[in-house]
N, C-alpha and C positions, 0 to 999 in steps of 0.2 A: 217679826223676829225670824231670823234664819235658823231652820231646824237642823242644819247639817254641821258636822264637825269641821274644825280647821284642817285636820289631817284627812285628806281625801284619798290617800294612797294605801294606808295600812289595812290589810284584810283581817277579818276576825280569825283567831287561832284555834277556836274550839268548835268548828263546824261539824255537826252531826251528819254523817254521810247518808243517813236513811231518810230519803225524801218523803216516803209515804207516812212516816211518823211525824212529819213536821209541816204538813200542808194546811193546817188550820181548817178553815171552812171549806177548802177545796178537796179535802181528803176523800169525800164521798164521790167525787167525779172520776177518780181513777178507774180505768177499765174500759169496757165496750158497752155501747148503748144502742137501742133501736126503738123506733116508733113508726106507726103506719097511718096516723091521722093528724099530721101537722097541718096548719092552716096558714096560707100566705095571701095577703091582700096587696096587690101591686098596681101601679098606674099603667093604663093602656090608652091608646088614642081615643077610643070611643067612651070608655067608662072603666072604673076600677075592676080588676079581675080577681076573683077568689079561687084559689087552687088548693087542693089537698095534696100532701106530699108524704113520701116515705123517707125517713132520715136515719142515718147511721153515723155514730160519732165514736172515735177512738181517742182516749186520753192516756198518754204514756208519761210516766214519771221521768223527769230529767234530773241530772246531778245538780247539787246546790250551785247557785250562781252568785258571784259577788261583783259589786261595783265599789272597789276599795272597801270601806267599812260596811257598806250596805249588803245585806244577805237576803237572797230570794230562794224559796223552794217553789217548784212549779211542775206543770204538766204541759207537754206538747200535744196539740190536738189536730184532728183532721175530721171535717164534716163532709159527708157526701149525701146529696139529696136527689132523689128521682121522683117521678110521678107514675101512677098506674097507666096513664095514657101514652107515655113515651118512655123509651129506653135511654134516651140521652140524659146527660147530667142536667138537672134543674138548677142546682146550686152546689158550689164547692168552696170550701174555706179552710185555711190553715192558720195556725198561730200558737200562742202560749197563754196559759193562765198562770199567774204568779202571785205569791203570797209573801209579804214581808212580816215575819213574826214580831219584830221589834216595834212596829208602828201600826199594824193592822191594815196596811195598804194592800188592796187587791187590784191586780191589773189583768186586763185582757188585751192581747195584741191580736189583730186579725188582718188577713190579706185574702182578697178574692181575685180570681184570674180574669177580671175585667179592668184591672188597673186601679185598684183602690186599696188603701191600707188605713188602719186606725189604731189608736191606743186609748182604751177606756180605763177609767179608774174609779175606785170606791173605797170605803172603809168597812171593816167587819171585825167581829170578835171571833176567836178560834172555834167556838161552838155554835155560831149563828146558823140558823136554818134558812135564812134569806140573804141574798146578795143583790145589790143595786149598783150598777156602774154606768158611767156616762162619758161621752167624748163630744167635743164641739169643734166645728170647722173654724179655722183661724187661730186656734190655740196652739202654742208651740210646745206645751208640756203634754197635754192629753188631748190630741187633736185628730183630724181626719185629713188625708191627702188623696187626691183623685187625679185622673188624667184630664187633659184639657177638654176632651169631649164630654166627659161626665160633669165637669164643672159647668159646661155650656148647656147640656141637655137635661141632666138630672142631678143638680147640685145637692150634695148632702150637707145639710146644716147642722144636724145633731144625730146622735145615736145613743140609745139607752137600752140596757138589758137588765131585767129583773129575773132572778132565779129563786125558786122555792124547792127545798128538798123535802121529800116524803119518805122518811126513814132512810135506809142505806141503799135501797134498790130501785128508787124512782125519783125523778125530779122533773120540774117543768120550767119553761122559760117564756118570757113575754118580751119581744124586741120591738121597739118603735124607732123608726128612722124617718126623720123629717126631710123631705125632698122639696126642692123648688124646680118644678118641671118647666122647661122652656115654653114660653108663650102662654103660661097660665099664671094668673095673678096671686092665687092662694097656695100656700104650702100643702103638700100631700103627705099624709102619714102612712108610710109603708109599714105594715104590721105583720109580724110573724109570731106564732105561738105553737108550743108543742109540749107533750109530756112523754118522757122517755123511760124505758125500763132497762135494767141491767141484764146483759147477756153473758158477760165475762168479768171476772175480777181484775183489778189492776196488778201489774207486776212491779217488783222493786226496780229502782233506777239502776243504770249500768254499774256505777261504782259500788253500790250496795250488793249487787249480784257478784261482783269480783271478790269483795271482802268476804261474803258468805261462802264462796267456793274455797277460798284460802283457809277460812276457819274450819270448814268441813274436812279439808285435806290434812289438817294438823291434829284433828281429834283422834285419840287412841282407839284402836279397834277397827 
């Protein structure tokens, strides 16, 4: 059964401009985060390599987004990872986390500067402490797209991320990416995990900041 309405153009007329108040399970991600003991297990020519890394993530609230009648609240994010051994960037990633209050749909878009993008999806309740999202190569709705070289050398067949919140000031993730490495018969599980702590609170989205300034300017006194 098609879950979508016949009218795909009319946008909702009662959109709350306050993103932080409408993020559902994503509300605790807003802000700045840091961790110094992340673990990455990745494929190398001789044997899998285990690396510890330093991670910093910024989540910034964006204005409400609509696809016709569909309404999302979300966060734009930037991940920057280094290691103690090297000053160069070990991993960088940008994208959005989105929440659809009407359906409980949770989305993560991700892009990395080696020529790969993905859109992962899951379902959650507004107060859930855990999130699970997946993306699969070949899917046109929630899939993975890579360069020709990555398809040849390190084909990504699936991606999953599990998040667990620990109160309001800490959360952890477990990411499993299944790769088919050129010349090897068996898939390789590229595994990343970390636990991050809050170092700064989230700020209101741009529209909410504008409305708050206008309201303050019109208050007496």
